[in-house]
All heavy atoms as TSV, in Angstrom:
chain	resi	resn	atom	element	x	y	z
A	1	MET	N	N	105.869	91.535	90.237
A	1	MET	CA	C	105.763	90.633	91.357
A	1	MET	C	C	106.749	91.087	92.427
A	1	MET	O	O	107.907	91.368	92.150
A	1	MET	CB	C	106.080	89.203	90.936
A	1	MET	CG	C	106.082	88.263	92.116
A	1	MET	SD	S	106.281	86.542	91.683
A	1	MET	CE	C	104.586	86.102	91.542
A	2	LEU	N	N	106.285	91.118	93.660
A	2	LEU	CA	C	107.106	91.510	94.797
A	2	LEU	C	C	107.175	90.337	95.765
A	2	LEU	O	O	106.142	89.832	96.202
A	2	LEU	CB	C	106.500	92.729	95.488
A	2	LEU	CG	C	107.258	93.292	96.673
A	2	LEU	CD1	C	108.652	93.745	96.248
A	2	LEU	CD2	C	106.482	94.428	97.293
A	3	SER	N	N	108.388	89.890	96.064
A	3	SER	CA	C	108.543	88.765	96.977
A	3	SER	C	C	109.545	89.101	98.068
A	3	SER	O	O	110.370	90.002	97.928
A	3	SER	CB	C	108.979	87.509	96.227
A	3	SER	OG	O	110.255	87.692	95.670
A	4	THR	N	N	109.463	88.361	99.155
A	4	THR	CA	C	110.380	88.496	100.278
A	4	THR	C	C	110.476	87.139	100.953
A	4	THR	O	O	109.828	86.180	100.531
A	4	THR	CB	C	109.918	89.618	101.236
A	4	THR	OG1	O	110.934	89.835	102.214
A	4	THR	CG2	C	108.602	89.287	101.904
A	5	LYS	N	N	111.295	87.049	101.995
A	5	LYS	CA	C	111.483	85.748	102.628
A	5	LYS	C	C	111.766	85.895	104.115
A	5	LYS	O	O	112.112	86.974	104.593
A	5	LYS	CB	C	112.620	84.989	101.969
A	5	LYS	CG	C	113.969	85.676	102.101
A	5	LYS	CD	C	115.021	84.949	101.317
A	5	LYS	CE	C	116.345	85.710	101.367
A	5	LYS	NZ	N	117.352	85.100	100.524
A	6	ALA	N	N	111.640	84.786	104.819
A	6	ALA	CA	C	111.981	84.713	106.237
A	6	ALA	C	C	113.050	83.653	106.407
A	6	ALA	O	O	113.011	82.610	105.762
A	6	ALA	CB	C	110.764	84.346	107.071
A	7	VAL	N	N	114.002	83.924	107.278
A	7	VAL	CA	C	115.023	82.934	107.583
A	7	VAL	C	C	114.415	81.901	108.534
A	7	VAL	O	O	113.548	82.221	109.337
A	7	VAL	CB	C	116.279	83.598	108.193
A	7	VAL	CG1	C	115.985	84.155	109.567
A	7	VAL	CG2	C	117.426	82.631	108.244
A	8	GLY	N	N	114.867	80.680	108.383
A	8	GLY	CA	C	114.312	79.615	109.203
A	8	GLY	C	C	115.285	79.069	110.212
A	8	GLY	O	O	116.298	79.695	110.506
A	9	PRO	N	N	114.991	77.901	110.721
A	9	PRO	CA	C	115.817	77.288	111.751
A	9	PRO	C	C	117.270	77.159	111.310
A	9	PRO	O	O	117.554	76.832	110.178
A	9	PRO	CB	C	115.188	75.919	111.939
A	9	PRO	CG	C	113.784	76.084	111.479
A	9	PRO	CD	C	113.849	77.083	110.361
A	10	VAL	N	N	118.154	77.445	112.227
A	10	VAL	CA	C	119.581	77.387	111.956
A	10	VAL	C	C	120.155	76.127	112.584
A	10	VAL	O	O	119.916	75.843	113.748
A	10	VAL	CB	C	120.291	78.636	112.522
A	10	VAL	CG1	C	121.776	78.552	112.309
A	10	VAL	CG2	C	119.714	79.886	111.888
A	11	ARG	N	N	120.871	75.376	111.812
A	11	ARG	CA	C	121.538	74.177	112.315
A	11	ARG	C	C	123.030	74.372	112.168
A	11	ARG	O	O	123.471	74.860	111.138
A	11	ARG	CB	C	121.111	72.924	111.538
A	11	ARG	CG	C	119.616	72.674	111.458
A	11	ARG	CD	C	119.031	72.192	112.760
A	11	ARG	NE	N	117.671	71.685	112.638
A	11	ARG	CZ	C	116.574	72.409	112.676
A	11	ARG	NH1	N	116.652	73.695	112.765
A	11	ARG	NH2	N	115.387	71.862	112.607
A	12	PRO	N	N	123.841	74.040	113.089
A	12	PRO	CA	C	123.479	73.472	114.376
A	12	PRO	C	C	122.825	74.503	115.285
A	12	PRO	O	O	122.949	75.698	115.061
A	12	PRO	CB	C	124.820	73.012	114.955
A	12	PRO	CG	C	125.802	73.922	114.331
A	12	PRO	CD	C	125.262	74.239	112.952
A	13	ALA	N	N	122.167	74.006	116.296
A	13	ALA	CA	C	121.420	74.887	117.202
A	13	ALA	C	C	122.322	75.905	117.892
A	13	ALA	O	O	121.863	76.953	118.311
A	13	ALA	CB	C	120.683	74.048	118.241
A	14	LYS	N	N	123.599	75.612	117.991
A	14	LYS	CA	C	124.508	76.544	118.660
A	14	LYS	C	C	124.826	77.777	117.821
A	14	LYS	O	O	125.405	78.736	118.316
A	14	LYS	CB	C	125.799	75.844	119.047
A	14	LYS	CG	C	126.610	75.377	117.859
A	14	LYS	CD	C	127.860	74.657	118.315
A	14	LYS	CE	C	128.630	74.168	117.092
A	14	LYS	NZ	N	129.807	73.432	117.451
A	15	ALA	N	N	124.439	77.769	116.540
A	15	ALA	CA	C	124.678	78.939	115.691
A	15	ALA	C	C	123.911	80.125	116.254
A	15	ALA	O	O	122.758	80.006	116.633
A	15	ALA	CB	C	124.244	78.651	114.258
A	16	ASN	N	N	124.546	81.257	116.285
A	16	ASN	CA	C	123.950	82.443	116.895
A	16	ASN	C	C	123.811	83.537	115.841
A	16	ASN	O	O	124.799	83.976	115.277
A	16	ASN	CB	C	124.819	82.916	118.052
A	16	ASN	CG	C	124.169	84.033	118.828
A	16	ASN	OD1	O	123.001	84.337	118.642
A	16	ASN	ND2	N	124.916	84.657	119.699
A	17	LEU	N	N	122.589	83.949	115.572
A	17	LEU	CA	C	122.322	85.013	114.605
A	17	LEU	C	C	121.513	86.119	115.278
A	17	LEU	O	O	120.344	86.327	114.962
A	17	LEU	CB	C	121.561	84.458	113.396
A	17	LEU	CG	C	122.245	83.345	112.618
A	17	LEU	CD1	C	121.323	82.775	111.561
A	17	LEU	CD2	C	123.527	83.839	111.992
A	18	PRO	N	N	122.107	86.856	116.206
A	18	PRO	CA	C	121.347	87.858	116.953
A	18	PRO	C	C	120.826	89.002	116.086
A	18	PRO	O	O	119.897	89.681	116.480
A	18	PRO	CB	C	122.354	88.370	117.991
A	18	PRO	CG	C	123.677	88.122	117.363
A	18	PRO	CD	C	123.511	86.861	116.542
A	19	TYR	N	N	121.419	89.202	114.915
A	19	TYR	CA	C	121.010	90.300	114.045
A	19	TYR	C	C	119.760	89.969	113.230
A	19	TYR	O	O	119.230	90.823	112.535
A	19	TYR	CB	C	122.156	90.690	113.107
A	19	TYR	CG	C	122.728	89.522	112.335
A	19	TYR	CD1	C	122.222	89.176	111.097
A	19	TYR	CD2	C	123.752	88.752	112.875
A	19	TYR	CE1	C	122.736	88.098	110.399
A	19	TYR	CE2	C	124.273	87.682	112.181
A	19	TYR	CZ	C	123.761	87.360	110.945
A	19	TYR	OH	O	124.264	86.278	110.255
A	20	ILE	N	N	119.281	88.736	113.290
A	20	ILE	CA	C	118.063	88.352	112.573
A	20	ILE	C	C	116.953	88.128	113.588
A	20	ILE	O	O	117.011	87.199	114.387
A	20	ILE	CB	C	118.279	87.080	111.739
A	20	ILE	CG1	C	119.375	87.304	110.704
A	20	ILE	CG2	C	116.972	86.650	111.074
A	20	ILE	CD1	C	119.740	86.066	109.919
A	21	LEU	N	N	115.961	88.987	113.581
A	21	LEU	CA	C	114.812	88.888	114.494
A	21	LEU	C	C	115.247	88.654	115.933
A	21	LEU	O	O	114.658	87.866	116.659
A	21	LEU	CB	C	113.851	87.772	114.058
A	21	LEU	CG	C	113.053	88.033	112.789
A	21	LEU	CD1	C	112.274	86.791	112.386
A	21	LEU	CD2	C	112.086	89.189	113.003
A	22	ASP	N	N	116.305	89.323	116.344
A	22	ASP	CA	C	116.846	89.185	117.705
A	22	ASP	C	C	117.164	87.740	118.045
A	22	ASP	O	O	117.012	87.304	119.183
A	22	ASP	CB	C	115.877	89.770	118.731
A	22	ASP	CG	C	115.678	91.268	118.563
A	22	ASP	OD1	O	116.656	91.947	118.190
A	22	ASP	OD2	O	114.561	91.761	118.818
A	23	GLY	N	N	117.599	86.973	117.048
A	23	GLY	CA	C	117.986	85.585	117.276
A	23	GLY	C	C	116.843	84.588	117.234
A	23	GLY	O	O	117.052	83.392	117.372
A	24	ARG	N	N	115.618	85.048	117.032
A	24	ARG	CA	C	114.454	84.148	116.981
A	24	ARG	C	C	114.258	83.692	115.534
A	24	ARG	O	O	113.591	84.354	114.756
A	24	ARG	CB	C	113.219	84.857	117.510
A	24	ARG	CG	C	113.320	85.208	118.981
A	24	ARG	CD	C	112.067	85.886	119.524
A	24	ARG	NE	N	111.474	86.865	118.629
A	24	ARG	CZ	C	111.869	88.137	118.511
A	24	ARG	NH1	N	112.873	88.587	119.217
A	24	ARG	NH2	N	111.261	88.957	117.691
A	25	VAL	N	N	114.851	82.574	115.174
A	25	VAL	CA	C	114.808	82.118	113.786
A	25	VAL	C	C	114.126	80.756	113.679
A	25	VAL	O	O	114.627	79.832	113.073
A	25	VAL	CB	C	116.227	82.065	113.170
A	25	VAL	CG1	C	116.754	83.466	112.963
A	25	VAL	CG2	C	117.179	81.269	114.033
A	26	SER	N	N	112.974	80.643	114.269
A	26	SER	CA	C	112.191	79.420	114.123
A	26	SER	C	C	110.870	79.774	113.453
A	26	SER	O	O	110.445	80.925	113.463
A	26	SER	CB	C	111.944	78.764	115.482
A	26	SER	OG	O	111.237	79.649	116.327
A	27	TYR	N	N	110.249	78.785	112.864
A	27	TYR	CA	C	108.984	79.027	112.159
A	27	TYR	C	C	107.806	78.898	113.112
A	27	TYR	O	O	107.010	77.978	113.031
A	27	TYR	CB	C	108.818	78.048	111.000
A	27	TYR	CG	C	109.759	78.293	109.848
A	27	TYR	CD1	C	110.334	77.244	109.176
A	27	TYR	CD2	C	110.063	79.566	109.427
A	27	TYR	CE1	C	111.183	77.446	108.103
A	27	TYR	CE2	C	110.918	79.785	108.366
A	27	TYR	CZ	C	111.467	78.723	107.707
A	27	TYR	OH	O	112.313	78.942	106.654
A	28	THR	N	N	107.693	79.831	114.021
A	28	THR	CA	C	106.500	79.892	114.851
A	28	THR	C	C	105.560	80.911	114.223
A	28	THR	O	O	105.972	81.762	113.437
A	28	THR	CB	C	106.827	80.320	116.290
A	28	THR	OG1	O	107.319	81.665	116.270
A	28	THR	CG2	C	107.841	79.386	116.938
A	29	ARG	N	N	104.320	80.827	114.585
A	29	ARG	CA	C	103.333	81.770	114.061
A	29	ARG	C	C	103.749	83.213	114.363
A	29	ARG	O	O	103.743	84.074	113.486
A	29	ARG	CB	C	101.968	81.454	114.663
A	29	ARG	CG	C	100.860	82.370	114.210
A	29	ARG	CD	C	99.538	81.973	114.890
A	29	ARG	NE	N	98.496	82.896	114.592
A	29	ARG	CZ	C	97.630	82.767	113.598
A	29	ARG	NH1	N	97.713	81.729	112.797
A	29	ARG	NH2	N	96.693	83.661	113.390
A	30	ALA	N	N	104.144	83.458	115.600
A	30	ALA	CA	C	104.524	84.811	116.011
A	30	ALA	C	C	105.751	85.299	115.237
A	30	ALA	O	O	105.784	86.448	114.775
A	30	ALA	CB	C	104.794	84.846	117.510
A	31	ASN	N	N	106.760	84.443	115.087
A	31	ASN	CA	C	107.972	84.849	114.374
A	31	ASN	C	C	107.699	85.135	112.902
A	31	ASN	O	O	108.272	86.058	112.329
A	31	ASN	CB	C	109.065	83.787	114.504
A	31	ASN	CG	C	109.645	83.729	115.889
A	31	ASN	OD1	O	109.343	84.564	116.742
A	31	ASN	ND2	N	110.475	82.739	116.127
A	32	LEU	N	N	106.834	84.330	112.274
A	32	LEU	CA	C	106.525	84.568	110.861
A	32	LEU	C	C	105.737	85.866	110.670
A	32	LEU	O	O	105.993	86.619	109.736
A	32	LEU	CB	C	105.781	83.381	110.266
A	32	LEU	CG	C	106.639	82.150	110.038
A	32	LEU	CD1	C	105.789	80.968	109.577
A	32	LEU	CD2	C	107.749	82.422	109.039
A	33	PHE	N	N	104.791	86.125	111.556
A	33	PHE	CA	C	104.052	87.387	111.459
A	33	PHE	C	C	104.989	88.572	111.645
A	33	PHE	O	O	104.891	89.578	110.935
A	33	PHE	CB	C	102.906	87.442	112.475
A	33	PHE	CG	C	101.627	86.870	111.961
A	33	PHE	CD1	C	101.325	85.536	112.154
A	33	PHE	CD2	C	100.726	87.659	111.270
A	33	PHE	CE1	C	100.154	84.991	111.661
A	33	PHE	CE2	C	99.544	87.138	110.778
A	33	PHE	CZ	C	99.253	85.793	110.974
A	34	GLU	N	N	105.934	88.462	112.586
A	34	GLU	CA	C	106.900	89.532	112.802
A	34	GLU	C	C	107.795	89.710	111.577
A	34	GLU	O	O	108.096	90.839	111.173
A	34	GLU	CB	C	107.747	89.233	114.037
A	34	GLU	CG	C	108.674	90.359	114.404
A	34	GLU	CD	C	109.447	90.102	115.680
A	34	GLU	OE1	O	109.113	89.167	116.424
A	34	GLU	OE2	O	110.417	90.851	115.919
A	35	ALA	N	N	108.215	88.606	110.971
A	35	ALA	CA	C	109.056	88.679	109.770
A	35	ALA	C	C	108.312	89.335	108.613
A	35	ALA	O	O	108.878	90.151	107.874
A	35	ALA	CB	C	109.533	87.284	109.382
A	36	VAL	N	N	107.046	88.984	108.436
A	36	VAL	CA	C	106.237	89.603	107.369
A	36	VAL	C	C	106.120	91.105	107.613
A	36	VAL	O	O	106.350	91.914	106.704
A	36	VAL	CB	C	104.838	88.958	107.282
A	36	VAL	CG1	C	103.916	89.774	106.391
A	36	VAL	CG2	C	104.934	87.528	106.780
A	37	ASP	N	N	105.766	91.483	108.832
A	37	ASP	CA	C	105.618	92.909	109.139
A	37	ASP	C	C	106.919	93.673	108.923
A	37	ASP	O	O	106.914	94.774	108.371
A	37	ASP	CB	C	105.135	93.098	110.582
A	37	ASP	CG	C	103.684	92.682	110.764
A	37	ASP	OD1	O	102.937	92.625	109.766
A	37	ASP	OD2	O	103.293	92.403	111.918
A	38	ALA	N	N	108.039	93.086	109.339
A	38	ALA	CA	C	109.337	93.749	109.155
A	38	ALA	C	C	109.661	93.903	107.667
A	38	ALA	O	O	110.162	94.947	107.239
A	38	ALA	CB	C	110.429	92.971	109.871
A	39	SER	N	N	109.367	92.876	106.877
A	39	SER	CA	C	109.607	92.955	105.430
A	39	SER	C	C	108.753	94.038	104.794
A	39	SER	O	O	109.227	94.802	103.957
A	39	SER	CB	C	109.313	91.614	104.758
A	39	SER	OG	O	110.278	90.659	105.092
A	40	LEU	N	N	107.493	94.113	105.171
A	40	LEU	CA	C	106.604	95.134	104.606
A	40	LEU	C	C	107.111	96.532	104.930
A	40	LEU	O	O	107.072	97.421	104.073
A	40	LEU	CB	C	105.173	94.939	105.126
A	40	LEU	CG	C	104.462	93.678	104.646
A	40	LEU	CD1	C	103.111	93.528	105.345
A	40	LEU	CD2	C	104.295	93.667	103.138
A	41	GLN	N	N	107.603	96.721	106.150
A	41	GLN	CA	C	108.158	98.028	106.515
A	41	GLN	C	C	109.394	98.357	105.687
A	41	GLN	O	O	109.525	99.463	105.175
A	41	GLN	CB	C	108.523	98.057	108.000
A	41	GLN	CG	C	107.369	98.322	108.905
A	41	GLN	CD	C	107.838	98.524	110.338
A	41	GLN	OE1	O	108.877	98.013	110.757
A	41	GLN	NE2	N	107.062	99.274	111.097
A	42	ARG	N	N	110.312	97.384	105.579
A	42	ARG	CA	C	111.531	97.633	104.805
A	42	ARG	C	C	111.229	97.920	103.343
A	42	ARG	O	O	111.881	98.745	102.710
A	42	ARG	CB	C	112.485	96.439	104.912
A	42	ARG	CG	C	113.267	96.378	106.196
A	42	ARG	CD	C	114.359	95.341	106.127
A	42	ARG	NE	N	113.873	94.012	105.815
A	42	ARG	CZ	C	113.396	93.146	106.706
A	42	ARG	NH1	N	113.327	93.478	107.983
A	42	ARG	NH2	N	112.987	91.951	106.332
A	43	LEU	N	N	110.235	97.215	102.793
A	43	LEU	CA	C	109.878	97.394	101.387
A	43	LEU	C	C	108.956	98.589	101.166
A	43	LEU	O	O	108.637	98.922	100.029
A	43	LEU	CB	C	109.211	96.115	100.852
A	43	LEU	CG	C	110.114	94.891	100.812
A	43	LEU	CD1	C	109.286	93.634	100.554
A	43	LEU	CD2	C	111.185	95.056	99.747
A	44	GLN	N	N	108.502	99.204	102.236
A	44	GLN	CA	C	107.592	100.347	102.190
A	44	GLN	C	C	106.353	100.051	101.354
A	44	GLN	O	O	105.992	100.797	100.439
A	44	GLN	CB	C	108.323	101.590	101.682
A	44	GLN	CG	C	109.468	101.986	102.570
A	44	GLN	CD	C	110.225	103.190	102.049
A	44	GLN	OE1	O	109.968	103.702	100.963
A	44	GLN	NE2	N	111.172	103.653	102.828
A	45	THR	N	N	105.715	98.939	101.698
A	45	THR	CA	C	104.485	98.535	101.014
A	45	THR	C	C	103.551	97.875	102.017
A	45	THR	O	O	103.913	97.669	103.174
A	45	THR	CB	C	104.805	97.576	99.840
A	45	THR	OG1	O	103.616	97.345	99.089
A	45	THR	CG2	C	105.372	96.266	100.339
A	46	ASP	N	N	102.355	97.558	101.580
A	46	ASP	CA	C	101.409	96.900	102.482
A	46	ASP	C	C	101.052	95.489	102.012
A	46	ASP	O	O	100.162	94.862	102.567
A	46	ASP	CB	C	100.152	97.740	102.658
A	46	ASP	CG	C	99.398	97.968	101.357
A	46	ASP	OD1	O	99.901	97.558	100.286
A	46	ASP	OD2	O	98.317	98.563	101.399
A	47	HIS	N	N	101.744	94.996	100.981
A	47	HIS	CA	C	101.483	93.625	100.527
A	47	HIS	C	C	102.684	93.081	99.754
A	47	HIS	O	O	103.527	93.843	99.277
A	47	HIS	CB	C	100.236	93.571	99.635
A	47	HIS	CG	C	100.513	94.059	98.243
A	47	HIS	ND1	N	100.592	95.385	97.927
A	47	HIS	CD2	C	100.782	93.369	97.099
A	47	HIS	CE1	C	100.873	95.501	96.627
A	47	HIS	NE2	N	101.007	94.305	96.105
A	48	THR	N	N	102.739	91.773	99.660
A	48	THR	CA	C	103.701	91.106	98.779
A	48	THR	C	C	102.940	90.039	98.005
A	48	THR	O	O	101.866	89.593	98.426
A	48	THR	CB	C	104.866	90.436	99.537
A	48	THR	OG1	O	104.340	89.430	100.388
A	48	THR	CG2	C	105.657	91.436	100.342
A	49	ASP	N	N	103.499	89.621	96.900
A	49	ASP	CA	C	102.886	88.560	96.107
A	49	ASP	C	C	103.364	87.181	96.540
A	49	ASP	O	O	102.674	86.193	96.334
A	49	ASP	CB	C	103.219	88.755	94.621
A	49	ASP	CG	C	102.686	90.081	94.106
A	49	ASP	OD1	O	101.461	90.287	94.178
A	49	ASP	OD2	O	103.498	90.917	93.664
A	50	LEU	N	N	104.555	87.136	97.124
A	50	LEU	CA	C	105.137	85.855	97.518
A	50	LEU	C	C	105.942	86.038	98.789
A	50	LEU	O	O	106.727	86.979	98.907
A	50	LEU	CB	C	106.057	85.336	96.409
A	50	LEU	CG	C	106.843	84.062	96.682
A	50	LEU	CD1	C	105.902	82.871	96.822
A	50	LEU	CD2	C	107.857	83.827	95.578
A	51	PHE	N	N	105.735	85.142	99.741
A	51	PHE	CA	C	106.529	85.134	100.965
A	51	PHE	C	C	107.138	83.746	101.090
A	51	PHE	O	O	106.426	82.752	101.211
A	51	PHE	CB	C	105.667	85.457	102.183
A	51	PHE	CG	C	106.479	85.669	103.426
A	51	PHE	CD1	C	107.143	86.868	103.632
A	51	PHE	CD2	C	106.596	84.680	104.380
A	51	PHE	CE1	C	107.918	87.072	104.762
A	51	PHE	CE2	C	107.365	84.877	105.512
A	51	PHE	CZ	C	108.019	86.069	105.710
A	52	GLN	N	N	108.463	83.682	101.032
A	52	GLN	CA	C	109.165	82.390	101.023
A	52	GLN	C	C	109.777	82.088	102.379
A	52	GLN	O	O	110.141	82.989	103.118
A	52	GLN	CB	C	110.299	82.429	100.000
A	52	GLN	CG	C	109.857	82.728	98.609
A	52	GLN	CD	C	111.029	82.746	97.669
A	52	GLN	OE1	O	111.192	81.825	96.899
A	52	GLN	NE2	N	111.863	83.778	97.741
A	53	LEU	N	N	109.940	80.801	102.640
A	53	LEU	CA	C	110.679	80.345	103.809
A	53	LEU	C	C	112.078	80.020	103.320
A	53	LEU	O	O	112.265	79.122	102.505
A	53	LEU	CB	C	110.005	79.118	104.427
A	53	LEU	CG	C	108.541	79.328	104.813
A	53	LEU	CD1	C	107.960	78.048	105.394
A	53	LEU	CD2	C	108.388	80.490	105.769
A	54	HIS	N	N	113.073	80.778	103.801
A	54	HIS	CA	C	114.430	80.697	103.267
A	54	HIS	C	C	115.106	79.358	103.534
A	54	HIS	O	O	115.773	78.817	102.668
A	54	HIS	CB	C	115.264	81.837	103.836
A	54	HIS	CG	C	116.646	81.919	103.297
A	54	HIS	ND1	N	116.903	82.178	101.969
A	54	HIS	CD2	C	117.843	81.764	103.881
A	54	HIS	CE1	C	118.213	82.185	101.777
A	54	HIS	NE2	N	118.809	81.935	102.918
A	55	TRP	N	N	115.010	78.824	104.722
A	55	TRP	CA	C	115.569	77.509	105.039
A	55	TRP	C	C	114.436	76.605	105.446
A	55	TRP	O	O	113.622	76.973	106.285
A	55	TRP	CB	C	116.576	77.599	106.189
A	55	TRP	CG	C	117.833	78.278	105.819
A	55	TRP	CD1	C	118.219	79.522	106.239
A	55	TRP	CD2	C	118.856	77.803	104.953
A	55	TRP	NE1	N	119.428	79.832	105.679
A	55	TRP	CE2	C	119.847	78.794	104.892
A	55	TRP	CE3	C	119.038	76.631	104.228
A	55	TRP	CZ2	C	120.999	78.653	104.138
A	55	TRP	CZ3	C	120.185	76.493	103.479
A	55	TRP	CH2	C	121.155	77.495	103.443
A	56	PRO	N	N	114.366	75.413	104.905
A	56	PRO	CA	C	113.304	74.494	105.282
A	56	PRO	C	C	113.457	74.044	106.734
A	56	PRO	O	O	114.564	73.991	107.253
A	56	PRO	CB	C	113.489	73.311	104.326
A	56	PRO	CG	C	114.890	73.400	103.856
A	56	PRO	CD	C	115.288	74.849	103.924
A	57	ASP	N	N	112.353	73.756	107.348
A	57	ASP	CA	C	112.346	73.251	108.721
A	57	ASP	C	C	112.210	71.733	108.634
A	57	ASP	O	O	111.115	71.196	108.653
A	57	ASP	CB	C	111.185	73.868	109.488
A	57	ASP	CG	C	111.245	73.553	110.966
A	57	ASP	OD1	O	112.208	72.885	111.414
A	57	ASP	OD2	O	110.329	73.977	111.675
A	58	ARG	N	N	113.318	71.061	108.490
A	58	ARG	CA	C	113.288	69.612	108.376
A	58	ARG	C	C	114.489	69.031	109.105
A	58	ARG	O	O	115.500	69.691	109.317
A	58	ARG	CB	C	113.299	69.177	106.917
A	58	ARG	CG	C	114.519	69.650	106.164
A	58	ARG	CD	C	114.486	69.161	104.729
A	58	ARG	NE	N	115.590	69.759	104.007
A	58	ARG	CZ	C	115.487	70.310	102.827
A	58	ARG	NH1	N	114.343	70.342	102.224
A	58	ARG	NH2	N	116.540	70.827	102.255
A	59	SER	N	N	114.388	67.771	109.448
A	59	SER	CA	C	115.447	67.146	110.243
A	59	SER	C	C	116.612	66.654	109.381
A	59	SER	O	O	117.678	66.381	109.893
A	59	SER	CB	C	114.876	65.983	111.044
A	59	SER	OG	O	114.300	65.038	110.164
A	60	THR	N	N	116.432	66.543	108.062
A	60	THR	CA	C	117.490	66.060	107.188
A	60	THR	C	C	118.082	67.218	106.399
A	60	THR	O	O	117.368	67.948	105.731
A	60	THR	CB	C	116.951	65.009	106.193
A	60	THR	OG1	O	116.348	63.977	106.930
A	60	THR	CG2	C	118.050	64.455	105.338
A	61	ASN	N	N	119.387	67.357	106.473
A	61	ASN	CA	C	120.077	68.405	105.733
A	61	ASN	C	C	120.594	67.807	104.441
A	61	ASN	O	O	121.491	66.981	104.443
A	61	ASN	CB	C	121.223	68.971	106.567
A	61	ASN	CG	C	121.896	70.124	105.871
A	61	ASN	OD1	O	121.546	70.485	104.765
A	61	ASN	ND2	N	122.859	70.712	106.526
A	62	VAL	N	N	120.048	68.238	103.313
A	62	VAL	CA	C	120.462	67.698	102.016
A	62	VAL	C	C	121.419	68.621	101.277
A	62	VAL	O	O	121.784	68.352	100.150
A	62	VAL	CB	C	119.249	67.365	101.126
A	62	VAL	CG1	C	118.419	66.270	101.736
A	62	VAL	CG2	C	118.409	68.597	100.865
A	63	PHE	N	N	121.809	69.721	101.920
A	63	PHE	CA	C	122.731	70.648	101.294
A	63	PHE	C	C	124.154	70.153	101.543
A	63	PHE	O	O	124.515	69.766	102.624
A	63	PHE	CB	C	122.576	72.051	101.857
A	63	PHE	CG	C	121.183	72.578	101.669
A	63	PHE	CD1	C	120.335	72.726	102.748
A	63	PHE	CD2	C	120.717	72.919	100.412
A	63	PHE	CE1	C	119.056	73.201	102.580
A	63	PHE	CE2	C	119.450	73.397	100.232
A	63	PHE	CZ	C	118.611	73.544	101.316
A	64	GLN	N	N	124.979	70.190	100.537
A	64	GLN	CA	C	126.369	69.738	100.677
A	64	GLN	C	C	127.306	70.906	100.648
A	64	GLN	O	O	127.265	71.787	99.950
A	64	GLN	CB	C	126.718	68.746	99.560
A	64	GLN	CG	C	125.903	67.486	99.647
A	64	GLN	CD	C	126.185	66.665	100.889
A	64	GLN	OE1	O	127.302	66.655	101.391
A	64	GLN	NE2	N	125.178	66.021	101.415
């Protein structure tokens, strides 16, 4: 099984992650397609069995 993931929305919004998808870390259709393509290139393959969303896109933070 081959899996990979995409980073999601960063809270607080002021957090700056320019090294991840040029700072575009939201779950838009375009960003997810770009993340999948980048993962496939890095893994040197044309498919994965699982693609995960690393951080949930929700308004409540349950992580302590």
